[in-house]
N, CA and C atoms of all chains as a GROMACS GRO file, in nm:
protein
  639
    1MET      N    1   9.089   7.622  11.661
    1MET     CA    2   9.181   7.731  11.674
    1MET      C    3   9.258   7.722  11.812
    2SER      N    4   9.388   7.731  11.806
    2SER     CA    5   9.460   7.704  11.928
    2SER      C    6   9.443   7.824  12.025
    3ALA      N    7   9.493   7.799  12.145
    3ALA     CA    8   9.471   7.907  12.250
    3ALA      C    9   9.543   8.037  12.207
    4PHE      N   10   9.660   8.009  12.143
    4PHE     CA   11   9.736   8.134  12.110
    4PHE      C   12   9.658   8.226  12.016
    5TRP      N   13   9.604   8.157  11.907
    5TRP     CA   14   9.539   8.242  11.803
    5TRP      C   15   9.408   8.301  11.859
    6ARG      N   16   9.337   8.227  11.952
    6ARG     CA   17   9.225   8.289  12.014
    6ARG      C   18   9.263   8.416  12.097
    7GLY      N   19   9.372   8.409  12.164
    7GLY     CA   20   9.424   8.526  12.234
    7GLY      C   21   9.464   8.631  12.136
    8PHE      N   22   9.526   8.596  12.029
    8PHE     CA   23   9.577   8.687  11.936
    8PHE      C   24   9.459   8.772  11.874
    9VAL      N   25   9.357   8.704  11.828
    9VAL     CA   26   9.243   8.774  11.776
    9VAL      C   27   9.183   8.868  11.881
   10LEU      N   28   9.159   8.817  11.996
   10LEU     CA   29   9.107   8.894  12.097
   10LEU      C   30   9.188   9.024  12.125
   11GLY      N   31   9.325   8.995  12.141
   11GLY     CA   32   9.420   9.104  12.162
   11GLY      C   33   9.419   9.207  12.056
   12ALA      N   34   9.414   9.161  11.932
   12ALA     CA   35   9.422   9.241  11.819
   12ALA      C   36   9.303   9.337  11.807
   13VAL      N   37   9.188   9.274  11.838
   13VAL     CA   38   9.064   9.364  11.838
   13VAL      C   39   9.071   9.473  11.951
   14ALA      N   40   9.114   9.423  12.068
   14ALA     CA   41   9.121   9.518  12.182
   14ALA      C   42   9.230   9.623  12.147
   15GLY      N   43   9.340   9.584  12.104
   15GLY     CA   44   9.446   9.679  12.072
   15GLY      C   45   9.413   9.774  11.970
   16ALA      N   46   9.350   9.727  11.863
   16ALA     CA   47   9.309   9.822  11.753
   16ALA      C   48   9.205   9.918  11.806
   17GLY      N   49   9.117   9.870  11.885
   17GLY     CA   50   9.011   9.959  11.944
   17GLY      C   51   9.076  10.072  12.031
   18ALA      N   52   9.169  10.024  12.119
   18ALA     CA   53   9.241  10.119  12.200
   18ALA      C   54   9.318  10.218  12.119
   19ALA      N   55   9.378  10.171  12.011
   19ALA     CA   56   9.461  10.265  11.925
   19ALA      C   57   9.369  10.364  11.858
   20LEU      N   58   9.255  10.321  11.808
   20LEU     CA   59   9.164  10.410  11.745
   20LEU      C   60   9.109  10.524  11.841
   21VAL      N   61   9.101  10.483  11.969
   21VAL     CA   62   9.052  10.592  12.072
   21VAL      C   63   9.165  10.680  12.104
   22GLN      N   64   9.287  10.623  12.116
   22GLN     CA   65   9.399  10.701  12.173
   22GLN      C   66   9.482  10.773  12.064
   23ALA      N   67   9.460  10.734  11.936
   23ALA     CA   68   9.546  10.790  11.832
   23ALA      C   69   9.566  10.944  11.838
   24PRO      N   70   9.688  10.992  11.851
   24PRO     CA   71   9.711  11.128  11.865
   24PRO      C   72   9.677  11.205  11.731
   25ARG      N   73   9.686  11.144  11.620
   25ARG     CA   74   9.660  11.208  11.490
   25ARG      C   75   9.625  11.106  11.394
   26PRO      N   76   9.568  11.147  11.283
   26PRO     CA   77   9.525  11.057  11.177
   26PRO      C   78   9.640  10.956  11.136
   27GLY      N   79   9.608  10.835  11.102
   27GLY     CA   80   9.709  10.731  11.063
   27GLY      C   81   9.800  10.779  10.957
   28ARG      N   82   9.742  10.852  10.860
   28ARG     CA   83   9.824  10.900  10.752
   28ARG      C   84   9.934  10.988  10.803
   29GLU      N   85   9.903  11.071  10.892
   29GLU     CA   86  10.003  11.160  10.953
   29GLU      C   87  10.106  11.084  11.034
   30THR      N   88  10.063  10.986  11.101
   30THR     CA   89  10.160  10.902  11.182
   30THR      C   90  10.253  10.833  11.088
   31GLN      N   91  10.206  10.781  10.974
   31GLN     CA   92  10.289  10.715  10.877
   31GLN      C   93  10.395  10.817  10.817
   32ALA      N   94  10.346  10.938  10.792
   32ALA     CA   95  10.429  11.047  10.734
   32ALA      C   96  10.538  11.080  10.838
   33ALA      N   97  10.507  11.090  10.973
   33ALA     CA   98  10.607  11.121  11.072
   33ALA      C   99  10.709  11.009  11.085
   34ILE      N  100  10.662  10.885  11.075
   34ILE     CA  101  10.764  10.779  11.089
   34ILE      C  102  10.859  10.778  10.966
   35ARG      N  103  10.802  10.802  10.854
   35ARG     CA  104  10.880  10.809  10.722
   35ARG      C  105  10.982  10.929  10.734
   36ALA      N  106  10.937  11.039  10.789
   36ALA     CA  107  11.026  11.152  10.802
   36ALA      C  108  11.141  11.124  10.893
   37GLN      N  109  11.113  11.042  10.999
   37GLN     CA  110  11.217  11.009  11.090
   37GLN      C  111  11.319  10.918  11.028
   38PHE      N  112  11.277  10.825  10.949
   38PHE     CA  113  11.366  10.737  10.880
   38PHE      C  114  11.456  10.821  10.778
   39ASP      N  115  11.392  10.914  10.713
   39ASP     CA  116  11.463  10.990  10.612
   39ASP      C  117  11.569  11.078  10.688
   40ALA      N  118  11.528  11.130  10.811
   40ALA     CA  119  11.619  11.215  10.880
   40ALA      C  120  11.743  11.130  10.928
   41ALA      N  121  11.715  11.001  10.968
   41ALA     CA  122  11.827  10.917  11.017
   41ALA      C  123  11.914  10.888  10.906
   42ARG      N  124  11.863  10.870  10.790
   42ARG     CA  125  11.946  10.833  10.670
   42ARG      C  126  12.025  10.951  10.630
   43GLY      N  127  11.961  11.070  10.628
   43GLY     CA  128  12.035  11.192  10.596
   43GLY      C  129  12.122  11.233  10.711
   44GLY      N  130  12.107  11.178  10.822
   44GLY     CA  131  12.168  11.215  10.945
   44GLY      C  132  12.283  11.303  10.945
   45LEU      N  133  12.404  11.252  10.931
   45LEU     CA  134  12.523  11.326  10.957
   45LEU      C  135  12.525  11.450  10.866
   46THR      N  136  12.510  11.428  10.736
   46THR     CA  137  12.520  11.550  10.643
   46THR      C  138  12.400  11.640  10.652
   47GLY      N  139  12.290  11.582  10.692
   47GLY     CA  140  12.164  11.662  10.707
   47GLY      C  141  12.180  11.767  10.822
   48LEU      N  142  12.246  11.717  10.928
   48LEU     CA  143  12.257  11.803  11.045
   48LEU      C  144  12.384  11.884  11.040
   49ALA      N  145  12.491  11.828  10.978
   49ALA     CA  146  12.617  11.899  10.982
   49ALA      C  147  12.611  12.034  10.904
   50PRO      N  148  12.671  12.130  10.946
   50PRO     CA  149  12.674  12.253  10.873
   50PRO      C  150  12.757  12.232  10.740
   51ASP      N  151  12.720  12.325  10.644
   51ASP     CA  152  12.786  12.313  10.518
   51ASP      C  153  12.940  12.300  10.522
   52THR      N  154  12.997  12.380  10.613
   52THR     CA  155  13.145  12.380  10.616
   52THR      C  156  13.195  12.249  10.654
   53ALA      N  157  13.129  12.185  10.754
   53ALA     CA  158  13.179  12.051  10.796
   53ALA      C  159  13.163  11.948  10.681
   54ARG      N  160  13.056  11.958  10.601
   54ARG     CA  161  13.033  11.869  10.504
   54ARG      C  162  13.148  11.887  10.394
   55ARG      N  163  13.168  12.007  10.363
   55ARG     CA  164  13.274  12.036  10.259
   55ARG      C  165  13.407  11.993  10.301
   56GLN      N  166  13.433  12.009  10.432
   56GLN     CA  167  13.560  11.967  10.487
   56GLN      C  168  13.578  11.815  10.474
   57ALA      N  169  13.467  11.736  10.503
   57ALA     CA  170  13.475  11.594  10.485
   57ALA      C  171  13.498  11.555  10.339
   58GLY      N  172  13.433  11.627  10.251
   58GLY     CA  173  13.454  11.602  10.108
   58GLY      C  174  13.590  11.633  10.067
   59GLU      N  175  13.651  11.738  10.123
   59GLU     CA  176  13.791  11.775  10.094
   59GLU      C  177  13.886  11.668  10.137
   60TRP      N  178  13.868  11.615  10.253
   60TRP     CA  179  13.955  11.504  10.302
   60TRP      C  180  13.942  11.378  10.221
   61LEU      N  181  13.817  11.344  10.188
   61LEU     CA  182  13.792  11.228  10.110
   61LEU      C  183  13.863  11.241   9.967
   62GLU      N  184  13.857  11.361   9.915
   62GLU     CA  185  13.921  11.392   9.787
   62GLU      C  186  14.071  11.368   9.800
   63ARG      N  187  14.127  11.420   9.902
   63ARG     CA  188  14.269  11.413   9.924
   63ARG      C  189  14.311  11.270   9.935
   64GLY      N  190  14.229  11.191  10.008
   64GLY     CA  191  14.255  11.052  10.026
   64GLY      C  192  14.256  10.978   9.895
   65VAL      N  193  14.158  11.010   9.811
   65VAL     CA  194  14.152  10.943   9.682
   65VAL      C  195  14.266  10.982   9.599
   66ALA      N  196  14.302  11.119   9.602
   66ALA     CA  197  14.421  11.157   9.523
   66ALA      C  198  14.544  11.087   9.561
   67ALA      N  199  14.561  11.072   9.694
   67ALA     CA  200  14.685  11.006   9.739
   67ALA      C  201  14.686  10.863   9.693
   68ALA      N  202  14.569  10.796   9.698
   68ALA     CA  203  14.564  10.656   9.651
   68ALA      C  204  14.597  10.649   9.510
   69GLU      N  205  14.546  10.746   9.432
   69GLU     CA  206  14.577  10.744   9.281
   69GLU      C  207  14.731  10.766   9.255
   70ALA      N  208  14.785  10.856   9.336
   70ALA     CA  209  14.925  10.887   9.314
   70ALA      C  210  15.010  10.764   9.336
   71ARG      N  211  14.973  10.678   9.429
   71ARG     CA  212  15.046  10.559   9.458
   71ARG      C  213  14.986  10.433   9.399
   72ARG      N  214  14.905  10.457   9.299
   72ARG     CA  215  14.828  10.348   9.242
   72ARG      C  216  14.904  10.217   9.205
   73PRO      N  217  15.018  10.236   9.130
   73PRO     CA  218  15.099  10.110   9.104
   73PRO      C  219  15.130  10.028   9.217
   74GLU      N  220  15.180  10.103   9.323
   74GLU     CA  221  15.216  10.034   9.446
   74GLU      C  222  15.100   9.962   9.507
   75LEU      N  223  14.995  10.032   9.512
   75LEU     CA  224  14.874   9.984   9.573
   75LEU      C  225  14.817   9.855   9.500
   76GLU      N  226  14.828   9.868   9.370
   76GLU     CA  227  14.783   9.756   9.291
   76GLU      C  228  14.868   9.634   9.308
   77GLU      N  229  14.997   9.659   9.314
   77GLU     CA  230  15.100   9.555   9.338
   77GLU      C  231  15.067   9.483   9.470
   78THR      N  232  15.046   9.562   9.567
   78THR     CA  233  15.023   9.510   9.702
   78THR      C  234  14.893   9.421   9.704
   79LEU      N  235  14.789   9.481   9.638
   79LEU     CA  236  14.667   9.402   9.640
   79LEU      C  237  14.672   9.269   9.563
   80VAL      N  238  14.745   9.276   9.451
   80VAL     CA  239  14.761   9.152   9.360
   80VAL      C  240  14.835   9.053   9.449
   81GLY      N  241  14.947   9.094   9.517
   81GLY     CA  242  15.024   8.999   9.593
   81GLY      C  243  14.938   8.945   9.701
   82LEU      N  244  14.851   9.026   9.762
   82LEU     CA  245  14.766   8.975   9.875
   82LEU      C  246  14.669   8.867   9.819
   83VAL      N  247  14.608   8.903   9.709
   83VAL     CA  248  14.514   8.811   9.653
   83VAL      C  249  14.573   8.677   9.606
   84THR      N  250  14.684   8.691   9.540
   84THR     CA  251  14.740   8.563   9.484
   84THR      C  252  14.801   8.478   9.603
   85SER      N  253  14.844   8.540   9.704
   85SER     CA  254  14.907   8.463   9.809
   85SER      C  255  14.807   8.402   9.907
   86THR      N  256  14.695   8.478   9.927
   86THR     CA  257  14.604   8.423  10.026
   86THR      C  258  14.478   8.362   9.963
   87ALA      N  259  14.417   8.424   9.863
   87ALA     CA  260  14.295   8.371   9.812
   87ALA      C  261  14.303   8.252   9.722
   88ARG      N  262  14.227   8.155   9.742
   88ARG     CA  263  14.221   8.044   9.646
   88ARG      C  264  14.111   8.070   9.545
   89LEU      N  265  14.141   8.129   9.439
   89LEU     CA  266  14.038   8.174   9.343
   89LEU      C  267  13.976   8.065   9.269
   90PRO      N  268  13.853   8.070   9.238
   90PRO     CA  269  13.785   7.978   9.158
   90PRO      C  270  13.841   7.973   9.015
   91ALA      N  271  13.833   7.859   8.952
   91ALA     CA  272  13.894   7.852   8.810
   91ALA      C  273  13.839   7.948   8.716
   92GLY      N  274  13.925   8.031   8.656
   92GLY     CA  275  13.885   8.131   8.558
   92GLY      C  276  13.882   8.063   8.419
   93ALA      N  277  13.850   8.148   8.327
   93ALA     CA  278  13.844   8.096   8.184
   93ALA      C  279  13.982   8.054   8.139
   94GLY      N  280  14.082   8.133   8.182
   94GLY     CA  281  14.220   8.100   8.128
   94GLY      C  282  14.305   8.030   8.233
   95GLY      N  283  14.244   8.000   8.346
   95GLY     CA  284  14.322   7.938   8.453
   95GLY      C  285  14.357   7.794   8.420
   96GLU      N  286  14.484   7.756   8.412
   96GLU     CA  287  14.522   7.626   8.366
   96GLU      C  288  14.511   7.527   8.482
   97ALA      N  289  14.569   7.562   8.590
   97ALA     CA  290  14.576   7.470   8.705
   97ALA      C  291  14.458   7.492   8.805
   98GLY      N  292  14.341   7.533   8.748
   98GLY     CA  293  14.236   7.562   8.838
   98GLY      C  294  14.249   7.696   8.913
   99ARG      N  295  14.347   7.773   8.876
   99ARG     CA  296  14.361   7.905   8.932
   99ARG      C  297  14.377   8.010   8.828
  100LYS      N  298  14.330   8.129   8.872
  100LYS     CA  299  14.335   8.236   8.767
  100LYS      C  300  14.482   8.281   8.752
  101THR      N  301  14.510   8.319   8.626
  101THR     CA  302  14.643   8.366   8.595
  101THR      C  303  14.666   8.498   8.660
  102ASP      N  304  14.795   8.527   8.684
  102ASP     CA  305  14.832   8.656   8.742
  102ASP      C  306  14.772   8.778   8.659
  103ALA      N  307  14.767   8.762   8.535
  103ALA     CA  308  14.715   8.875   8.446
  103ALA      C  309  14.571   8.895   8.475
  104GLU      N  310  14.492   8.781   8.492
  104GLU     CA  311  14.351   8.796   8.524
  104GLU      C  312  14.330   8.858   8.655
  105VAL      N  313  14.407   8.813   8.759
  105VAL     CA  314  14.392   8.869   8.886
  105VAL      C  315  14.426   9.023   8.882
  106ARG      N  316  14.534   9.056   8.809
  106ARG     CA  317  14.567   9.197   8.805
  106ARG      C  318  14.460   9.276   8.741
  107GLN      N  319  14.401   9.222   8.634
  107GLN     CA  320  14.294   9.297   8.562
  107GLN      C  321  14.171   9.314   8.664
  108GLN      N  322  14.138   9.213   8.733
  108GLN     CA  323  14.021   9.220   8.833
  108GLN      C  324  14.054   9.323   8.932
  109VAL      N  325  14.171   9.317   8.992
  109VAL     CA  326  14.211   9.410   9.103
  109VAL      C  327  14.209   9.549   9.052
  110SER      N  328  14.250   9.565   8.930
  110SER     CA  329  14.259   9.700   8.862
  110SER      C  330  14.121   9.752   8.847
  111ALA      N  331  14.031   9.665   8.803
  111ALA     CA  332  13.886   9.714   8.778
  111ALA      C  333  13.824   9.748   8.910
  112LEU      N  334  13.857   9.668   9.015
  112LEU     CA  335  13.784   9.696   9.142
  112LEU      C  336  13.844   9.821   9.194
  113LEU      N  337  13.974   9.846   9.189
  113LEU     CA  338  14.033   9.974   9.230
  113LEU      C  339  13.968  10.087   9.164
  114ASP      N  340  13.950  10.068   9.032
  114ASP     CA  341  13.883  10.182   8.954
  114ASP      C  342  13.749  10.216   9.012
  115GLN      N  343  13.677  10.110   9.039
  115GLN     CA  344  13.538  10.132   9.092
  115GLN      C  345  13.544  10.210   9.227
  116VAL      N  346  13.631  10.153   9.312
  116VAL     CA  347  13.640  10.216   9.450
  116VAL      C  348  13.682  10.361   9.443
  117LEU      N  349  13.780  10.387   9.363
  117LEU     CA  350  13.825  10.524   9.348
  117LEU      C  351  13.725  10.616   9.286
  118ALA      N  352  13.645  10.561   9.186
  118ALA     CA  353  13.546  10.642   9.125
  118ALA      C  354  13.436  10.670   9.235
  119LEU      N  355  13.398  10.570   9.308
  119LEU     CA  356  13.300  10.596   9.410
  119LEU      C  357  13.348  10.697   9.513
  120GLY      N  358  13.475  10.690   9.554
  120GLY     CA  359  13.529  10.788   9.644
  120GLY      C  360  13.522  10.922   9.586
  121ARG      N  361  13.556  10.939   9.460
  121ARG     CA  362  13.556  11.066   9.392
  121ARG      C  363  13.415  11.125   9.393
  122SER      N  364  13.320  11.032   9.351
  122SER     CA  365  13.181  11.084   9.349
  122SER      C  366  13.124  11.123   9.476
  123TRP      N  367  13.157  11.048   9.587
  123TRP     CA  368  13.119  11.084   9.718
  123TRP      C  369  13.183  11.223   9.755
  124ALA      N  370  13.313  11.239   9.728
  124ALA     CA  371  13.384  11.366   9.767
  124ALA      C  372  13.317  11.483   9.690
  125ARG      N  373  13.277  11.454   9.563
  125ARG     CA  374  13.217  11.564   9.484
  125ARG      C  375  13.083  11.601   9.544
  126GLN      N  376  13.001  11.498   9.585
  126GLN     CA  377  12.871  11.527   9.645
  126GLN      C  378  12.885  11.606   9.771
  127LEU      N  379  12.981  11.563   9.850
  127LEU     CA  380  13.001  11.626   9.984
  127LEU      C  381  13.045  11.775   9.962
  128LYS      N  382  13.123  11.799   9.866
  128LYS     CA  383  13.173  11.928   9.851
  128LYS      C  384  13.074  12.028   9.780
  129GLU      N  385  12.982  11.970   9.707
  129GLU     CA  386  12.884  12.057   9.642
  129GLU      C  387  12.802  12.132   9.743
  130GLU      N  388  12.789  12.256   9.710
  130GLU     CA  389  12.722  12.347   9.804
  130GLU      C  390  12.590  12.307   9.851
  131LYS      N  391  12.494  12.290   9.751
  131LYS     CA  392  12.359  12.279   9.785
  131LYS      C  393  12.305  12.137   9.788
  132SER      N  394  12.348  12.055   9.691
  132SER     CA  395  12.282  11.925   9.682
  132SER      C  396  12.314  11.842   9.799
  133GLY      N  397  12.210  11.796   9.867
  133GLY     CA  398  12.228  11.719   9.991
  133GLY      C  399  12.266  11.575   9.961
  134TRP      N  400  12.333  11.524  10.058
  134TRP     CA  401  12.386  11.382  10.053
  134TRP      C  402  12.266  11.287  10.055
  135ALA      N  403  12.160  11.318  10.140
  135ALA     CA  404  12.045  11.233  10.150
  135ALA      C  405  11.970  11.216  10.014
  136GLU      N  406  11.952  11.331   9.947
  136GLU     CA  407  11.878  11.330   9.824
  136GLU      C  408  11.950  11.244   9.721
  137SER      N  409  12.080  11.267   9.711
  137SER     CA  410  12.153  11.193   9.610
  137SER      C  411  12.162  11.055   9.633
  138SER      N  412  12.172  11.005   9.761
  138SER     CA  413  12.194  10.868   9.795
  138SER      C  414  12.060  10.790   9.795
  139SER      N  415  11.955  10.869   9.820
  139SER     CA  416  11.821  10.800   9.833
  139SER      C  417  11.763  10.775   9.690
  140SER      N  418  11.825  10.854   9.588
  140SER     CA  419  11.765  10.839   9.458
  140SER      C  420  11.816  10.719   9.392
  141CYS      N  421  11.920  10.662   9.444
  141CYS     CA  422  11.974  10.538   9.367
  141CYS      C  423  11.948  10.413   9.446
  142MET      N  424  10.383   7.392  12.738
  142MET     CA  425  10.338   7.521  12.781
  142MET      C  426  10.187   7.515  12.798
  143GLY      N  427  10.138   7.566  12.911
  143GLY     CA  428  10.002   7.558  12.939
  143GLY      C  429   9.919   7.638  12.843
  144ARG      N  430   9.785   7.601  12.829
  144ARG     CA  431   9.696   7.669  12.742
  144ARG      C  432   9.677   7.820  12.778
  145ILE      N  433   9.674   7.836  12.912
  145ILE     CA  434   9.655   7.983  12.960
  145ILE      C  435   9.773   8.071  12.919
  146ILE      N  436   9.895   8.009  12.931
  146ILE     CA  437  10.008   8.093  12.891
  146ILE      C  438  10.013   8.120  12.748
  147LYS      N  439   9.976   8.015  12.667
  147LYS     CA  440   9.961   8.038  12.523
  147LYS      C  441   9.861   8.148  12.486
  148PHE      N  442   9.753   8.137  12.553
  148PHE     CA  443   9.642   8.232  12.538
  148PHE      C  444   9.695   8.375  12.564
  149LEU      N  445   9.762   8.386  12.686
  149LEU     CA  446   9.810   8.520  12.727
  149LEU      C  447   9.909   8.573  12.630
  150LEU      N  448  10.006   8.488  12.586
  150LEU     CA  449  10.103   8.523  12.483
  150LEU      C  450  10.033   8.578  12.357
  151GLY      N  451   9.942   8.500  12.310
  151GLY     CA  452   9.866   8.552  12.189
  151GLY      C  453   9.797   8.685  12.215
  152LEU      N  454   9.741   8.693  12.333
  152LEU     CA  455   9.671   8.819  12.371
  152LEU      C  456   9.767   8.939  12.361
  153ALA      N  457   9.884   8.917  12.420
  153ALA     CA  458   9.987   9.024  12.422
  153ALA      C  459  10.031   9.057  12.281
  154VAL      N  460  10.067   8.956  12.202
  154VAL     CA  461  10.116   8.979  12.060
  154VAL      C  462  10.008   9.045  11.986
  155GLY      N  463   9.886   8.989  11.995
  155GLY     CA  464   9.772   9.043  11.920
  155GLY      C  465   9.746   9.196  11.957
  156ALA      N  466   9.763   9.218  12.085
  156ALA     CA  467   9.736   9.353  12.129
  156ALA      C  468   9.833   9.452  12.065
  157GLY      N  469   9.966   9.409  12.070
  157GLY     CA  470  10.067   9.492  12.008
  157GLY      C  471  10.042   9.512  11.858
  158VAL      N  472  10.018   9.408  11.789
  158VAL     CA  473   9.992   9.412  11.639
  158VAL      C  474   9.873   9.501  11.616
  159GLY      N  475   9.761   9.475  11.688
  159GLY     CA  476   9.639   9.551  11.668
  159GLY      C  477   9.660   9.701  11.700
  160TYR      N  478   9.737   9.730  11.807
  160TYR     CA  479   9.751   9.862  11.847
  160TYR      C  480   9.828   9.940  11.735
  161ALA      N  481   9.943   9.876  11.693
  161ALA     CA  482  10.021   9.936  11.586
  161ALA      C  483   9.940   9.959  11.458
  162THR      N  484   9.865   9.861  11.416
  162THR     CA  485   9.784   9.872  11.303
  162THR      C  486   9.687   9.980  11.311
  163GLY      N  487   9.618   9.991  11.430
  163GLY     CA  488   9.521  10.092  11.454
  163GLY      C  489   9.583  10.232  11.451
  164LEU      N  490   9.699  10.247  11.504
  164LEU     CA  491   9.763  10.382  11.498
  164LEU      C  492   9.794  10.421  11.357
  165LEU      N  493   9.835  10.318  11.274
  165LEU     CA  494   9.879  10.356  11.133
  165LEU      C  495   9.765  10.373  11.043
  166LEU      N  496   9.654  10.308  11.069
  166LEU     CA  497   9.538  10.315  10.984
  166LEU      C  498   9.419  10.403  11.039
  167SER      N  499   9.436  10.462  11.150
  167SER     CA  500   9.332  10.542  11.206
  167SER      C  501   9.291  10.644  11.108
  168PRO      N  502   9.161  10.666  11.081
  168PRO     CA  503   9.121  10.764  10.981
  168PRO      C  504   9.142  10.906  11.028
  169GLU      N  505   9.119  10.929  11.161
  169GLU     CA  506   9.138  11.056  11.224
  169GLU      C  507   9.209  11.041  11.352
  170SER      N  508   9.232  11.152  11.426
  170SER     CA  509   9.285  11.135  11.561
  170SER      C  510   9.183  11.068  11.653
  171GLY      N  511   9.230  11.015  11.764
  171GLY     CA  512   9.135  10.942  11.855
  171GLY      C  513   9.018  11.022  11.893
  172GLU      N  514   9.049  11.147  11.926
  172GLU     CA  515   8.943  11.237  11.974
  172GLU      C  516   8.830  11.252  11.862
  173GLU      N  517   8.879  11.272  11.736
  173GLU     CA  518   8.789  11.291  11.628
  173GLU      C  519   8.713  11.154  11.605
  174ASN      N  520   8.787  11.046  11.614
  174ASN     CA  521   8.716  10.916  11.595
  174ASN      C  522   8.598  10.903  11.699
  175LEU      N  523   8.629  10.934  11.823
  175LEU     CA  524   8.524  10.918  11.927
  175LEU      C  525   8.411  11.019  11.892
  176ARG      N  526   8.438  11.131  11.852
  176ARG     CA  527   8.336  11.234  11.821
  176ARG      C  528   8.248  11.181  11.715
  177GLN      N  529   8.309  11.120  11.607
  177GLN     CA  530   8.222  11.066  11.498
  177GLN      C  531   8.140  10.949  11.541
  178VAL      N  532   8.194  10.861  11.621
  178VAL     CA  533   8.124  10.748  11.669
  178VAL      C  534   7.997  10.799  11.757
  179ARG      N  535   8.031  10.897  11.838
  179ARG     CA  536   7.923  10.949  11.927
  179ARG      C  537   7.809  11.013  11.838
  180ARG      N  538   7.862  11.090  11.732
  180ARG     CA  539   7.764  11.151  11.641
  180ARG      C  540   7.669  11.051  11.577
  181ARG      N  541   7.739  10.934  11.529
  181ARG     CA  542   7.665  10.832  11.464
  181ARG      C  543   7.562  10.766  11.555
  182ILE      N  544   7.610  10.736  11.681
  182ILE     CA  545   7.518  10.683  11.776
  182ILE      C  546   7.395  10.776  11.811
  183ASP      N  547   7.432  10.906  11.824
  183ASP     CA  548   7.329  11.001  11.847
  183ASP      C  549   7.222  11.005  11.731
  184ALA      N  550   7.278  10.999  11.615
  184ALA     CA  551   7.192  10.996  11.492
  184ALA      C  552   7.107  10.875  11.493
  185ALA      N  553   7.159  10.758  11.528
  185ALA     CA  554   7.084  10.637  11.525
  185ALA      C  555   6.971  10.643  11.624
  186VAL      N  556   7.012  10.686  11.744
  186VAL     CA  557   6.911  10.697  11.856
  186VAL      C  558   6.798  10.797  11.816
  187ALA      N  559   6.836  10.910  11.759
  187ALA     CA  560   6.734  11.004  11.718
  187ALA      C  561   6.647  10.945  11.611
  188GLU      N  562   6.708  10.867  11.517
  188GLU     CA  563   6.620  10.807  11.413
  188GLU      C  564   6.528  10.706  11.476
  189GLY      N  565   6.575  10.626  11.570
  189GLY     CA  566   6.494  10.532  11.638
  189GLY      C  567   6.376  10.599  11.710
  190GLN      N  568   6.402  10.705  11.778
  190GLN     CA  569   6.299  10.775  11.847
  190GLN      C  570   6.196  10.831  11.747
  191ARG      N  571   6.250  10.882  11.639
  191ARG     CA  572   6.149  10.930  11.538
  191ARG      C  573   6.060  10.826  11.485
  192ALA      N  574   6.121  10.706  11.450
  192ALA     CA  575   6.048  10.597  11.397
  192ALA      C  576   5.944  10.541  11.498
  193ALA      N  577   5.989  10.544  11.630
  193ALA     CA  578   5.897  10.496  11.736
  193ALA      C  579   5.778  10.591  11.748
  194GLY      N  580   5.805  10.724  11.742
  194GLY     CA  581   5.696  10.819  11.754
  194GLY      C  582   5.598  10.802  11.640
  195GLU      N  583   5.657  10.780  11.524
  195GLU     CA  584   5.567  10.764  11.404
  195GLU      C  585   5.481  10.641  11.417
  196ARG      N  586   5.541  10.535  11.458
  196ARG     CA  587   5.464  10.409  11.478
  196ARG      C  588   5.352  10.423  11.585
  197ARG      N  589   5.395  10.497  11.686
  197ARG     CA  590   5.302  10.517  11.794
  197ARG      C  591   5.180  10.592  11.744
  198ARG      N  592   5.202  10.695  11.672
  198ARG     CA  593   5.091  10.774  11.616
  198ARG      C  594   5.001  10.689  11.531
  199GLU      N  595   5.068  10.610  11.446
  199GLU     CA  596   4.987  10.514  11.360
  199GLU      C  597   4.901  10.420  11.441
  200LEU      N  598   4.969  10.364  11.538
  200LEU     CA  599   4.885  10.272  11.625
  200LEU      C  600   4.775  10.338  11.697
  201GLU      N  601   4.801  10.460  11.746
  201GLU     CA  602   4.694  10.534  11.813
  201GLU      C  603   4.579  10.566  11.720
  202ALA      N  604   4.616  10.604  11.598
  202ALA     CA  605   4.511  10.635  11.500
  202ALA      C  606   4.422  10.506  11.468
  203GLU      N  607   4.503  10.401  11.462
  203GLU     CA  608   4.432  10.274  11.438
  203GLU      C  609   4.330  10.238  11.552
  204LEU      N  610   4.385  10.258  11.674
  204LEU     CA  611   4.305  10.227  11.791
  204LEU      C  612   4.180  10.314  11.794
  205ALA      N  613   4.203  10.444  11.764
  205ALA     CA  614   4.089  10.545  11.764
  205ALA      C  615   3.982  10.497  11.661
  206ARG      N  616   4.030  10.453  11.546
  206ARG     CA  617   3.930  10.404  11.445
  206ARG      C  618   3.863  10.286  11.489
  207ALA      N  619   3.934  10.191  11.557
  207ALA     CA  620   3.871  10.066  11.610
  207ALA      C  621   3.759  10.100  11.721
  208ARG      N  622   3.793  10.207  11.796
  208ARG     CA  623   3.695  10.239  11.908
  208ARG      C  624   3.575  10.314  11.855
  209GLN      N  625   3.580  10.372  11.730
  209GLN     CA  626   3.467  10.439  11.681
  209GLN      C  627   3.348  10.350  11.676
  210PRO      N  628   3.232  10.399  11.732
  210PRO     CA  629   3.117  10.317  11.721
  210PRO      C  630   3.067  10.299  11.575
  211GLY      N  631   3.020  10.183  11.547
  211GLY     CA  632   2.970  10.156  11.415
  211GLY      C  633   3.070  10.093  11.322
  212VAL      N  634   3.197  10.092  11.365
  212VAL     CA  635   3.301  10.033  11.283
  212VAL      C  636   3.343   9.905  11.345
  213GLY      N  637   3.357   9.798  11.263
  213GLY     CA  638   3.417   9.672  11.311
  213GLY      C  639   3.311   9.588  11.386
   0.00000   0.00000   0.00000
């Protein structure tokens, strides 16, 4: 056994002994306290913020999503242009010259936009809901 | 790196790991742990004393029998 591991074992025994003597509360309670802190950190903003602030955030998010939806064709066009001009996409099923066709790109961009907007809508709804907490709904998935 | 340095490094790391593990797995608070250990030691000592007394009485009885005239 190398010197490191000899020291490790000795230190571990001494450390565990000291901990058992100094422990402020049963280990199960220490674990629960740590878990609670993590939960609080995850729930953080919405957990601490008053309901009005949370609803306001939801309202703004909803307005943003609505604005994006109103200008969706424009947005989609910009994104498609961005993707086709910059990204070298891997060969798709229908791509003839090793590149995806414009229709494929448009379809993918559209699907992605759908997902993003749906996610934004669902977040906005969760934030605006009176009782259901953000932490509970996000930790369940 | 010298052996002593390695040893000390292991000691420090081991102490940290051991301390954290002890805190997380401690059956009760430190005070209560100590109380239980003390109780167990007390019980063991008491049991030892009781057994010693018993054995002493046995030996004394045996000695008395051995000293009785006409026996042995």
